[in-house]
C-alpha positions in Angstrom: 15.4 4.3 2.1 12.3 6.2 1.1 10.4 8.3 3.7 7.1 10.0 3.3 6.1 13.0 5.5 2.4 13.0 6.3 0.5 16.3 5.8 0.7 17.3 9.5 4.5 17.3 9.3 6.0 20.6 8.0 7.6 20.3 4.6 10.7 21.9 6.0 11.4 18.7 7.8 12.3 17.2 4.4 15.6 19.2 4.2 16.6 18.0 7.7 16.5 14.3 7.1 19.6 14.2 4.9 20.3 10.4 5.1 17.1 9.5 3.3 15.1 9.9 0.1 12.3 12.1 1.6 9.0 13.0 0.0 5.9 14.9 1.0 2.3 14.3 0.1 2.6 17.4 -2.1 5.3 15.7 -4.2 2.8 13.0 -5.3 -0.4 15.0 -5.2 -1.7 12.7 -2.4 -3.1 15.5 -0.2 -6.4 14.5 1.4 -5.9 10.7 1.0 -7.5 8.7 3.8 -5.1 6.6 5.8 -6.1 3.3 4.1 -5.6 4.8 0.6 -2.3 6.3 1.8 -1.1 3.0 3.1 -1.9 1.4 -0.3 0.2 4.1 -2.0 3.1 3.7 0.4 3.2 -0.1 -0.4 2.8 0.5 -4.2 5.7 3.0 -4.2 8.0 1.1 -2.0 8.2 3.5 1.0 9.9 2.2 4.1 8.8 4.9 6.5 5.8 7.2 7.2 6.5 10.1 9.5 3.3 11.5 10.9 1.8 13.3 13.9 -1.6 11.7 13.4 -2.1 9.9 16.8 -5.2 8.2 15.4 -3.4 6.0 12.8 -2.6 3.2 15.3 -6.3 2.9 16.1 -7.4 3.2 12.5 -5.0 0.8 10.8 -4.0 -2.8 11.5 -0.4 -2.1 12.2 0.5 -5.8 11.9 -0.4 -5.7 8.2 1.4 -2.6 7.1 4.8 -3.1 5.4 6.3 0.2 6.4 7.5 1.7 9.7 5.2 4.2 11.2 7.1 7.0 12.9 4.7 8.9 15.2 5.8 12.3 16.3 4.1 12.8 19.7 4.4 16.6 20.1 2.5 19.1 22.3 1.6 21.0 19.2 2.3 21.0 15.4 4.2 24.3 15.5 7.4 24.3 13.4 9.5 25.0 16.5 8.2 21.8 18.1 8.8 19.8 14.9 12.3 21.2 14.6 13.2 19.9 18.0 12.1 16.4 17.0 14.0 16.4 13.7 17.4 15.1 15.1 15.6 12.4 17.1 13.6 11.5 14.0 16.7 11.3 11.9 18.5 9.2 14.4 15.6 6.7 14.8 15.1 6.4 11.0 18.8 5.7 10.6 18.8 3.1 13.3 15.7 1.4 11.9 17.1 1.5 8.3 20.3 -0.2 9.4 18.5 -2.9 11.2 16.2 -3.6 8.2 
């Protein structure tokens, strides 16, 4: 299963999601893409998951039309120590969703 980490998610998260093929925006030179263009790239490149901390995406995108699972990390701040605490939860949820797909 292919997972893309959005630009707010620390690239170190990539090494913690061991059960997946994980990429960052840096890997594809997609930094700065707006959400609509990013969704198009996710579809075109067969990504199943987008891990993000962008709480505006549900209000900016028609979630019924996207063909990937949006994993929203709702954290008090984007500090690495906060993201690190979410990594086991994120990994477990991704694994559960991938098994049910």
